[in-house]
C-alpha positions as CSV (number, residue, x, y, z in Angstrom):
1,X,0.0,0.0,0.0
2,X,2.8,2.4,0.9
3,X,4.4,1.8,-2.6
4,X,1.1,2.4,-4.3
5,X,0.6,5.7,-2.4
6,X,4.0,6.9,-3.4
7,X,3.6,6.1,-7.1
8,X,0.2,7.9,-7.2
9,X,1.6,11.0,-5.4
10,X,4.6,11.0,-7.8
11,X,2.4,11.0,-10.8
12,X,0.2,13.7,-9.4
13,X,3.2,15.9,-8.7
14,X,4.5,15.3,-12.3
15,X,1.1,16.0,-13.8
16,X,0.9,19.4,-12.1
17,X,3.6,20.7,-14.5
18,X,4.5,24.3,-13.7
19,X,3.2,24.0,-10.2
20,X,5.4,21.1,-9.3
21,X,7.7,22.1,-6.5
22,X,11.2,20.6,-6.0
23,X,11.2,19.1,-2.6
24,X,15.0,19.5,-2.4
25,X,16.1,23.0,-2.4
26,X,14.4,25.1,-5.2
27,X,10.9,26.2,-4.7
28,X,10.7,27.6,-8.3
29,X,11.4,24.2,-9.9
30,X,9.7,23.5,-13.2
31,X,10.1,21.0,-16.0
32,X,8.7,20.7,-19.5
33,X,6.3,18.0,-20.5
34,X,5.8,16.0,-23.8
35,X,3.1,13.5,-24.9
36,X,4.1,11.5,-27.9
37,X,1.7,9.5,-30.1
38,X,3.5,7.7,-32.9
39,X,2.5,5.3,-35.7
40,X,5.4,3.5,-37.3
41,X,5.4,1.2,-40.3
42,X,8.6,-0.9,-40.5
43,X,9.9,-2.6,-43.6
44,X,12.3,-5.3,-42.3
45,X,13.7,-5.9,-45.8
46,X,14.8,-2.4,-46.6
47,X,15.3,-1.4,-42.9
48,X,13.3,1.7,-43.6
49,X,10.2,2.9,-41.8
50,X,7.6,5.6,-42.1
51,X,6.5,7.5,-39.1
52,X,3.7,9.8,-38.1
53,X,4.2,11.7,-34.8
54,X,1.8,13.9,-32.8
55,X,3.6,15.6,-30.0
56,X,1.8,17.7,-27.4
57,X,4.4,20.0,-25.8
58,X,3.6,21.9,-22.6
59,X,5.7,24.9,-21.8
60,X,6.0,24.9,-18.0
61,X,8.9,27.3,-18.1
62,X,8.5,31.0,-17.2
63,X,9.8,31.8,-20.7
64,X,8.1,32.4,-24.0
65,X,9.5,30.1,-26.7
66,X,9.9,31.2,-30.3
67,X,11.8,28.1,-31.3
68,X,11.9,24.4,-30.5
69,X,14.5,21.8,-31.3
70,X,14.4,18.1,-32.0
71,X,17.2,15.5,-31.9
72,X,17.5,13.4,-35.1
73,X,20.1,10.9,-33.8
74,X,20.1,8.5,-36.7
75,X,21.6,11.3,-38.9
76,X,24.9,10.8,-37.0
77,X,25.4,7.5,-38.9
78,X,26.5,9.1,-42.2
79,X,29.9,9.8,-43.7
80,X,31.3,13.2,-42.7
81,X,28.9,13.6,-39.8
82,X,30.4,15.0,-36.6
83,X,30.3,11.5,-35.1
84,X,32.4,10.3,-38.0
85,X,34.8,13.3,-37.7
86,X,35.3,12.6,-34.1
87,X,36.5,9.1,-34.8
88,X,39.3,10.7,-37.0
89,X,40.4,13.1,-34.3
90,X,40.2,11.4,-30.9
91,X,43.4,9.6,-29.8
92,X,41.6,6.4,-28.7
93,X,38.4,5.9,-30.8
94,X,35.9,3.4,-29.6
95,X,36.9,0.0,-30.9
96,X,33.3,-0.8,-31.8
97,X,33.2,2.1,-34.2
98,X,36.4,1.6,-36.1
99,X,38.1,-1.1,-38.1
100,X,41.8,-1.8,-37.2
101,X,44.2,-1.9,-40.1
102,X,47.9,-1.3,-40.7
103,X,50.7,-3.0,-38.8
104,X,51.5,-3.5,-35.2
105,X,54.2,-0.8,-35.5
106,X,51.8,1.5,-37.3
107,X,48.2,0.7,-36.5
108,X,45.4,2.6,-38.2
109,X,41.8,3.0,-37.0
110,X,39.4,3.5,-39.9
111,X,35.9,4.9,-39.1
112,X,33.2,2.4,-39.9
113,X,30.8,5.3,-40.4
114,X,32.9,6.6,-43.3
115,X,32.5,3.3,-45.1
116,X,28.7,3.2,-45.0
117,X,26.9,3.1,-48.3
118,X,23.6,5.0,-49.0
119,X,21.6,1.8,-48.2
120,X,23.5,1.4,-44.9
121,X,23.5,4.9,-43.4
122,X,21.0,6.1,-40.9
123,X,18.7,9.0,-41.4
124,X,15.5,10.7,-40.3
125,X,14.0,12.9,-43.0
126,X,11.2,15.3,-42.0
127,X,8.5,15.5,-44.7
128,X,6.2,17.9,-43.0
129,X,5.8,19.6,-39.6
130,X,2.9,21.7,-38.3
131,X,2.2,23.6,-35.0
132,X,-1.5,23.5,-34.1
133,X,-2.3,22.9,-37.8
134,X,0.0,25.6,-39.2
135,X,3.0,24.7,-41.4
136,X,6.4,25.5,-39.8
137,X,9.8,26.6,-41.1
138,X,12.6,24.3,-40.1
139,X,16.2,23.4,-40.9
140,X,18.1,20.2,-40.3
141,X,21.6,20.8,-39.0
142,X,23.3,17.4,-38.6
143,X,21.5,15.7,-35.8
144,X,19.4,18.7,-34.7
145,X,16.2,19.9,-36.2
146,X,15.8,23.7,-35.7
147,X,12.2,24.8,-35.8
148,X,10.9,28.4,-35.9
149,X,7.4,28.5,-34.4
150,X,4.4,29.9,-36.2
151,X,3.3,31.4,-32.9
152,X,5.4,31.9,-29.8
153,X,4.6,29.4,-27.1
154,X,3.8,31.3,-24.0
155,X,4.5,30.2,-20.4
156,X,1.9,27.7,-19.2
157,X,0.6,27.0,-22.7
158,X,0.8,23.9,-24.9
159,X,1.1,23.3,-28.6
160,X,0.5,20.2,-30.8
161,X,3.2,19.4,-33.3
162,X,2.4,16.9,-36.0
163,X,5.3,15.5,-38.1
164,X,5.5,13.1,-41.0
165,X,8.9,11.5,-41.4
166,X,10.8,8.8,-43.2
167,X,13.8,7.0,-41.6
168,X,16.4,4.3,-42.2
169,X,18.0,2.1,-39.6
170,X,21.8,2.3,-39.9
171,X,24.1,-0.7,-40.0
172,X,25.0,-1.4,-36.4
173,X,27.8,1.0,-35.4
174,X,27.1,2.3,-31.9
175,X,24.1,1.4,-29.7
176,X,21.4,1.7,-32.5
177,X,21.3,-0.2,-35.7
178,X,20.5,-3.3,-37.7
179,X,22.1,-6.8,-37.6
180,X,24.5,-6.4,-34.7
181,X,27.5,-8.7,-34.3
182,X,25.3,-11.3,-32.7
183,X,22.7,-11.2,-35.5
184,X,20.0,-9.3,-33.7
185,X,17.9,-7.7,-36.5
186,X,16.8,-4.3,-35.0
187,X,18.2,-2.4,-32.0
188,X,16.0,0.7,-32.1
189,X,17.4,3.2,-29.7
190,X,17.2,7.0,-30.1
191,X,15.3,6.2,-33.3
192,X,12.5,8.9,-33.4
193,X,12.5,12.7,-33.7
194,X,12.9,13.5,-30.0
195,X,12.1,16.9,-28.5
196,X,15.2,18.5,-26.9
197,X,15.1,19.4,-23.3
198,X,14.7,23.0,-22.2
199,X,15.3,23.8,-18.5
200,X,16.7,26.5,-16.2
201,X,19.9,26.4,-18.2
202,X,18.1,26.8,-21.6
203,X,18.0,24.5,-24.6
204,X,20.2,21.3,-24.5
205,X,21.1,20.7,-28.2
206,X,24.5,19.1,-28.4
207,X,25.2,17.2,-31.7
208,X,25.2,13.4,-31.3
209,X,28.8,12.3,-31.0
210,X,28.1,8.9,-29.4
211,X,27.9,9.8,-25.7
212,X,25.0,10.3,-23.4
213,X,21.4,11.7,-23.5
214,X,18.9,14.1,-21.8
215,X,15.2,13.9,-22.4
216,X,11.9,15.5,-21.5
217,X,9.5,13.8,-19.1
218,X,6.2,12.7,-20.6
219,X,4.0,9.9,-22.0
220,X,4.4,7.7,-25.0
221,X,1.7,5.9,-27.1
222,X,3.5,4.0,-29.8
223,X,1.9,1.8,-32.5
224,X,4.3,-0.4,-34.5
225,X,3.5,-2.3,-37.7
226,X,6.1,-5.0,-38.4
227,X,6.6,-8.4,-40.0
228,X,4.5,-10.9,-38.1
229,X,7.5,-13.2,-37.5
230,X,9.3,-10.6,-35.5
231,X,9.2,-10.6,-31.7
232,X,9.3,-7.1,-30.2
233,X,10.3,-6.0,-26.7
234,X,11.2,-2.7,-25.1
235,X,9.7,0.3,-23.3
236,X,6.1,0.6,-22.1
237,X,3.3,-1.9,-21.5
238,X,1.9,-3.9,-24.4
239,X,-1.8,-3.1,-24.9
240,X,-2.8,-5.8,-27.2
241,X,-1.1,-9.1,-26.3
242,X,-3.8,-11.3,-27.7
243,X,-3.3,-9.7,-31.1
244,X,0.5,-10.4,-31.3
245,X,1.2,-13.5,-29.3
246,X,4.9,-14.3,-29.2
247,X,4.7,-15.1,-25.4
248,X,2.9,-11.9,-24.4
249,X,-0.6,-13.3,-24.6
250,X,-2.7,-14.6,-21.7
251,X,-2.6,-18.4,-22.1
252,X,-6.2,-18.6,-20.8
253,X,-7.6,-16.5,-23.6
254,X,-7.9,-17.1,-27.3
255,X,-5.4,-15.4,-29.6
256,X,-6.9,-13.0,-32.1
257,X,-4.1,-12.8,-34.7
258,X,-5.0,-10.6,-37.7
259,X,-4.5,-11.7,-41.2
260,X,-1.7,-10.3,-43.4
261,X,2.0,-10.1,-43.3
262,X,2.3,-7.7,-40.4
263,X,1.3,-7.5,-36.8
264,X,0.4,-4.3,-35.0
265,X,2.0,-3.8,-31.6
266,X,0.6,-1.1,-29.3
267,X,2.7,0.1,-26.4
268,X,2.0,2.8,-23.8
269,X,4.7,4.2,-21.5
270,X,3.8,6.8,-18.9
271,X,6.0,9.2,-17.0
272,X,9.2,8.4,-18.8
273,X,11.6,10.4,-21.0
274,X,12.6,7.9,-23.7
275,X,11.2,5.0,-25.7
276,X,13.2,2.1,-27.1
277,X,12.4,-1.2,-28.8
278,X,14.2,-4.2,-30.4
279,X,12.9,-6.9,-32.7
280,X,14.1,-10.2,-34.1
281,X,12.4,-13.2,-35.6
282,X,14.5,-15.6,-33.5
283,X,13.8,-14.1,-30.1
284,X,13.0,-16.4,-27.2
285,X,10.6,-14.5,-24.9
286,X,10.5,-15.5,-21.2
287,X,8.5,-13.7,-18.5
288,X,9.6,-13.9,-14.8
289,X,6.8,-12.7,-12.6
290,X,7.8,-11.1,-9.3
291,X,5.8,-11.3,-6.2
292,X,5.3,-7.5,-6.2
293,X,3.5,-7.6,-9.5
294,X,6.4,-6.5,-11.7
295,X,6.9,-8.6,-14.9
296,X,10.5,-9.1,-16.0
297,X,10.8,-9.9,-19.7
298,X,13.8,-11.6,-21.2
299,X,14.3,-11.6,-25.0
300,X,17.3,-13.4,-26.4
301,X,18.0,-15.4,-29.5
302,X,16.8,-19.0,-29.2
303,X,19.7,-20.3,-31.3
304,X,22.4,-19.3,-28.9
305,X,24.9,-22.0,-27.8
306,X,23.6,-24.1,-24.9
307,X,26.0,-22.5,-22.4
308,X,24.6,-19.0,-23.2
309,X,21.0,-20.2,-23.1
310,X,21.7,-21.6,-19.7
311,X,23.1,-18.3,-18.5
312,X,20.0,-16.4,-19.7
313,X,17.8,-18.8,-17.8
314,X,20.0,-18.4,-14.7
315,X,19.8,-14.7,-15.0
316,X,16.1,-14.4,-14.5
317,X,15.6,-15.0,-10.8
318,X,18.9,-13.1,-10.1
319,X,17.5,-10.1,-12.0
320,X,14.5,-10.2,-9.6
321,X,16.9,-10.2,-6.7
322,X,18.7,-7.1,-8.1
323,X,15.3,-5.4,-8.6
324,X,14.5,-6.0,-4.9
325,X,18.0,-4.7,-3.8
326,X,17.7,-1.5,-5.7
327,X,14.1,-0.9,-4.6
328,X,15.1,-1.4,-1.0
329,X,18.2,0.7,-1.0
330,X,17.1,3.6,-3.3
331,X,13.4,3.6,-3.7
332,X,10.6,1.5,-5.3
333,X,10.7,0.6,-9.0
334,X,7.4,2.4,-10.0
335,X,6.6,0.6,-13.3
336,X,5.0,-2.7,-14.1
337,X,7.6,-4.2,-16.3
338,X,11.3,-4.3,-17.1
339,X,12.9,-6.0,-20.1
340,X,16.4,-7.4,-20.6
341,X,17.0,-7.7,-24.3
342,X,19.8,-9.1,-26.4
343,X,20.8,-6.4,-28.8
344,X,23.0,-3.3,-29.2
345,X,26.8,-3.4,-29.0
346,X,27.6,-4.0,-25.3
347,X,25.3,-2.8,-22.6
348,X,23.2,0.3,-22.6
349,X,20.3,1.5,-20.4
350,X,16.9,2.7,-21.7
351,X,13.5,3.4,-20.3
352,X,12.1,0.2,-18.7
353,X,14.6,-1.9,-20.6
354,X,18.2,-2.5,-21.5
355,X,19.9,-3.8,-24.6
356,X,22.9,-6.0,-23.9
357,X,25.0,-8.4,-26.0
358,X,24.1,-12.0,-25.1
359,X,27.1,-14.2,-25.8
360,X,28.6,-13.7,-22.4
361,X,30.0,-15.8,-19.6
362,X,27.8,-15.9,-16.5
363,X,29.7,-13.3,-14.5
364,X,29.7,-10.9,-17.4
365,X,26.0,-11.4,-18.2
366,X,25.0,-10.9,-14.6
367,X,27.3,-7.9,-14.1
368,X,26.1,-6.0,-17.2
369,X,22.5,-6.6,-16.2
370,X,23.1,-5.4,-12.7
371,X,24.7,-2.2,-14.0
372,X,22.1,-1.4,-16.6
373,X,19.2,-2.2,-14.3
374,X,20.6,0.2,-11.7
375,X,20.4,2.9,-14.4
376,X,16.6,2.6,-14.0
377,X,17.1,4.6,-10.9
378,X,20.2,6.7,-11.7
379,X,19.2,8.5,-14.9
380,X,15.8,7.2,-15.7
381,X,14.0,8.0,-12.4
382,X,16.6,10.4,-11.1
383,X,17.0,12.0,-14.6
384,X,20.2,13.9,-14.5
385,X,21.6,15.5,-17.6
386,X,24.0,12.7,-18.4
387,X,25.6,14.7,-21.2
388,X,26.8,17.4,-18.8
389,X,27.2,15.2,-15.7
390,X,28.0,11.6,-16.8
391,X,29.6,10.9,-13.5
392,X,26.2,11.2,-11.7
393,X,24.5,8.4,-13.7
394,X,27.5,6.2,-14.5
395,X,29.3,6.7,-11.2
396,X,26.2,6.3,-9.0
397,X,25.1,3.3,-11.0
398,X,28.5,1.7,-10.5
399,X,28.3,2.4,-6.8
400,X,25.0,0.8,-6.2
401,X,25.4,-2.1,-8.7
402,X,28.8,-3.0,-7.1
403,X,27.0,-3.2,-3.8
404,X,24.1,-5.2,-5.3
405,X,26.4,-7.7,-7.0
406,X,28.3,-8.2,-3.8
407,X,25.1,-8.9,-1.8
408,X,23.1,-10.9,-4.4
409,X,26.0,-13.2,-5.2
410,X,27.3,-13.3,-1.6
411,X,30.8,-12.3,-2.5
412,X,31.5,-10.8,0.9
413,X,33.9,-8.2,-0.4
414,X,34.8,-5.6,2.3
415,X,35.2,-2.9,-0.4
416,X,33.3,-3.9,-3.6
417,X,34.6,-0.6,-5.1
418,X,38.3,-1.5,-4.9
419,X,38.6,-1.7,-8.7
420,X,37.3,1.8,-9.1
421,X,40.0,3.1,-6.7
422,X,42.7,1.3,-8.7
423,X,41.4,2.7,-11.9
424,X,41.2,6.2,-10.6
425,X,44.7,6.1,-9.2
426,X,46.0,4.9,-12.5
427,X,44.2,7.7,-14.3
428,X,45.8,10.3,-12.1
429,X,49.3,8.9,-12.7
430,X,48.8,9.1,-16.5
431,X,48.2,12.9,-16.3
432,X,45.2,12.5,-18.6
433,X,42.5,13.2,-16.0
434,X,39.9,15.9,-16.7
435,X,37.5,17.5,-14.2
436,X,34.2,15.5,-13.9
437,X,32.4,18.7,-14.8
438,X,33.7,18.2,-18.4
439,X,30.9,17.6,-20.9
440,X,30.7,14.0,-21.9
441,X,31.5,14.8,-25.6
442,X,34.5,17.1,-24.7
443,X,36.8,14.6,-23.1
444,X,40.1,14.4,-25.1
445,X,40.2,10.6,-24.7
446,X,37.7,7.8,-24.2
447,X,40.1,6.5,-21.5
448,X,39.7,9.6,-19.3
449,X,36.0,9.8,-19.9
450,X,35.4,6.2,-18.9
451,X,37.5,6.1,-15.7
452,X,36.4,9.5,-14.7
453,X,32.7,8.9,-15.1
454,X,32.5,5.3,-13.9
455,X,35.3,5.0,-11.4
456,X,35.8,8.6,-10.0
457,X,32.0,9.1,-10.1
458,X,31.6,5.9,-8.1
459,X,34.1,7.1,-5.6
460,X,32.2,10.3,-5.0
461,X,29.6,8.2,-3.1
462,X,31.9,5.5,-1.6
463,X,34.3,8.2,-0.4
464,X,31.3,10.1,1.0
465,X,30.9,7.1,3.3
466,X,34.3,8.0,4.7
467,X,33.3,11.6,5.1
468,X,29.8,11.5,6.6
469,X,29.4,7.8,7.4
470,X,27.9,4.8,5.6
471,X,24.6,5.1,7.3
472,X,24.2,8.7,6.3
473,X,25.1,7.9,2.7
474,X,22.4,5.2,2.7
475,X,19.9,7.7,4.1
476,X,21.1,10.2,1.5
477,X,20.2,7.9,-1.4
478,X,16.7,7.3,-0.1
479,X,16.1,11.0,0.5
480,X,17.5,11.9,-2.9
481,X,15.0,9.4,-4.5
482,X,12.1,10.8,-2.4
483,X,12.9,14.4,-3.3
484,X,14.0,14.1,-6.9
485,X,12.4,11.0,-8.6
486,X,10.7,12.0,-11.8
487,X,12.7,15.2,-11.9
488,X,16.1,16.4,-13.3
489,X,18.4,16.6,-10.3
490,X,21.8,18.4,-10.6
491,X,25.1,17.9,-8.8
492,X,24.1,20.5,-6.2
493,X,21.0,18.5,-5.4
494,X,22.9,15.3,-4.3
495,X,25.3,17.6,-2.3
496,X,22.4,19.4,-0.5
497,X,20.7,16.1,0.2
498,X,23.8,14.7,1.8
499,X,24.2,17.9,3.8
500,X,20.6,17.8,5.1
501,X,21.0,14.2,6.1
502,X,24.4,14.5,7.8
503,X,24.5,18.2,9.0
504,X,27.9,18.4,7.4
505,X,28.9,21.1,4.9
506,X,30.0,19.5,1.6
507,X,30.4,22.4,-0.9
508,X,34.2,21.9,-0.7
509,X,33.8,18.2,-1.5
510,X,31.6,18.7,-4.6
511,X,33.9,21.4,-5.9
512,X,37.2,19.6,-5.3
513,X,36.1,16.2,-6.5
514,X,34.1,17.1,-9.5
515,X,35.3,20.5,-10.7
516,X,39.0,20.2,-10.3
517,X,41.6,17.5,-10.7
518,X,43.1,18.0,-7.3
519,X,44.2,14.7,-5.8
520,X,44.3,13.4,-2.2
521,X,47.7,12.6,-0.7
522,X,48.1,12.6,3.1
523,X,51.3,11.3,4.8
524,X,52.8,10.7,8.2
525,X,55.6,13.3,8.3
526,X,57.1,12.5,11.7
527,X,56.6,10.5,14.9
528,X,58.5,11.3,18.0
529,X,57.6,9.2,21.1
530,X,54.0,10.5,21.6
531,X,54.1,13.3,19.0
532,X,52.5,12.6,15.7
533,X,52.8,15.0,12.8
534,X,50.7,14.5,9.6
535,X,51.1,16.4,6.3
536,X,48.8,17.2,3.4
537,X,50.9,16.6,0.3
538,X,48.0,16.7,-2.3
539,X,45.9,19.7,-3.1
540,X,42.6,18.2,-2.0
541,X,41.8,18.4,1.8
542,X,40.0,15.6,3.6
543,X,39.1,14.6,7.2
544,X,41.4,12.0,8.6
545,X,40.8,8.6,10.3
546,X,43.9,7.5,12.1
547,X,44.7,4.3,13.9
548,X,47.6,4.3,16.4
549,X,49.4,1.3,17.9
550,X,51.3,1.9,21.1
551,X,54.5,0.2,22.2
552,X,52.6,-1.7,24.8
553,X,50.5,-3.4,22.1
554,X,47.3,-1.5,22.6
555,X,45.5,0.5,19.8
556,X,43.6,3.7,19.7
557,X,41.6,5.3,16.8
558,X,41.5,9.1,16.2
559,X,39.3,11.2,14.0
560,X,40.4,14.7,12.7
561,X,37.5,16.5,11.1
562,X,38.1,19.0,8.3
563,X,37.4,22.5,9.5
564,X,35.3,23.5,6.5
565,X,32.9,20.6,7.1
566,X,31.6,22.5,10.1
567,X,30.8,19.2,11.8
568,X,31.9,15.6,12.2
569,X,30.7,12.2,11.4
570,X,29.5,9.8,14.0
571,X,32.4,7.6,15.1
572,X,33.8,5.6,18.0
573,X,37.2,7.2,17.4
574,X,38.6,9.9,19.7
575,X,37.6,13.3,18.3
576,X,40.5,15.7,17.8
577,X,40.6,19.4,16.9
578,X,39.6,20.0,13.3
579,X,42.2,20.7,10.6
580,X,42.1,23.9,8.6
581,X,42.8,23.0,5.0
582,X,45.3,25.8,4.4
583,X,47.7,24.4,7.0
584,X,50.0,21.9,5.4
585,X,50.7,20.0,8.6
586,X,48.9,18.9,11.7
587,X,50.3,17.7,15.0
588,X,48.9,16.2,18.2
589,X,50.0,14.3,21.2
590,X,49.0,10.7,21.7
591,X,48.5,9.2,25.2
592,X,51.4,6.7,25.1
593,X,54.6,6.0,23.2
594,X,53.8,5.3,19.6
595,X,54.9,2.2,17.7
596,X,52.8,2.4,14.5
597,X,50.4,4.8,12.7
598,X,48.0,4.2,9.8
599,X,45.9,6.7,7.9
600,X,42.4,5.5,6.8
601,X,42.2,1.8,7.8
602,X,39.0,1.5,5.7
603,X,40.6,2.3,2.3
604,X,37.6,4.5,1.3
605,X,39.7,7.7,1.0
606,X,41.1,7.9,-2.5
607,X,44.6,8.7,-1.5
608,X,46.8,8.4,-4.6
609,X,50.0,7.6,-2.7
610,X,49.3,5.0,0.0
611,X,53.1,4.5,0.6
612,X,53.3,7.4,3.0
613,X,50.1,6.4,4.9
614,X,51.8,4.1,7.4
615,X,54.6,4.4,9.9
616,X,56.1,1.8,12.2
617,X,59.0,1.4,14.5
618,X,60.9,-1.8,13.8
């Protein structure tokens, strides 16, 4: 009952549009709203489709809009696109997007996009577009459709945009496409003209380079006409299971399959900000029903090797365990279904589903599912702008999925994030690190983007356990969900949530960890009998947990808060005077003669030089 009440209240808040109030820290919060109705006719032989889209756009902003913008993502998959150009200029192009040629001494990475023929490229061509029945002027600039409105859209008003378009599914290059390396026919992600987000920062219209996304909250009503032999899965709830079969139907009711070569699939998704689907004639479709009423759908090719088929069966109850873990530790999953679908080019999260490659060993299949399912909370419910803040969705997802894997598989790892700490330390040593505030498309290397967003982003939360305590971080995640689910939270929102829970000031932490490349390096400078002197070698300040062993064999723990925290975490250690960050050293007197000292016994502080963290008298 509690879950049902929460979902209803969340939907009511969302529906209020301009009157919705951000429960976190901004009483003037607003967000735009879209309602899509789309009718799609797919030709599986030519990989082309015709689309009719009606989009009701509600302007909940305080601003009058004279333009709107759409994303046309499929246009990126054309020779000479910006996505193609980026593959020629980045030092380490994504291996899935290039063909390796040349020699070992002189390797060459050739863009796969540059080689696409006219029948293999992707495109979305707009045939007509109207606003409230009036034709509009528009211009296609790469992956962005720039639209001049016939009549400015005033604050609090809505307009209906009707578009007729043709499109072609590109050969599988990145995320979207046809006939991926495992033979899945259609991986339909970012496949429709998608209204760009407009928020307190303005329009978000970056060209599609192959990174992340940002979308407008709303509802989707999608009708798909496709070859009757194809099985479809993805976002939303299927409205006509008895008319399509393929494992969706109620076994107690008679099928009512229409005549002809195509089936019509009708999906409805409410309170989401994206819509994805995949289709293949060889999909096996299994449904795992959870006790809480959520249906887990699994779609994978039935002709996989026996070892892979076994893994897909084994995955199903474990996915339910993961769903329970995330719901218990963040907040309830509010939808009725989630689908794990073989497709794409690795693993990628979408609304109410994920596309993952399926020929994986058990550990890999479980791990990628854990990560992508966790994204249903970090980015799809807590809908950060992952283009501007990829560390918030990738990092937070890594944090909670590491914990979930550790719990569900009973691994018993004391620090399930140890790999992230190693990766981050290596990144720092290479000198290629960039601030986490760097836009996802603007990293100079994929290497720095990946370790920064996934590993350093993960450490933001795991290290926060060190700063404010694990219990407070757990409470922070639940409050963050309660305050910001179905909204677009920002970095300041997670910071303020943690401050409200802990009572500790954290502006310094958000700034240092995400907006600079300052690193942490504390050392034990000197020990003389009872006198201990510590030093801050790195630029980033931190509170200090210290364990001291005395010459008589006894041990004592100390805690030195950071002055700018204006508080201290709850701990059993002896509380010492706080340390002002500008002072490079800190000294105090222990109660007995000292034999050994260790900084941060937990290993949760991301100190890049652990060699100076210990001292002992032989």
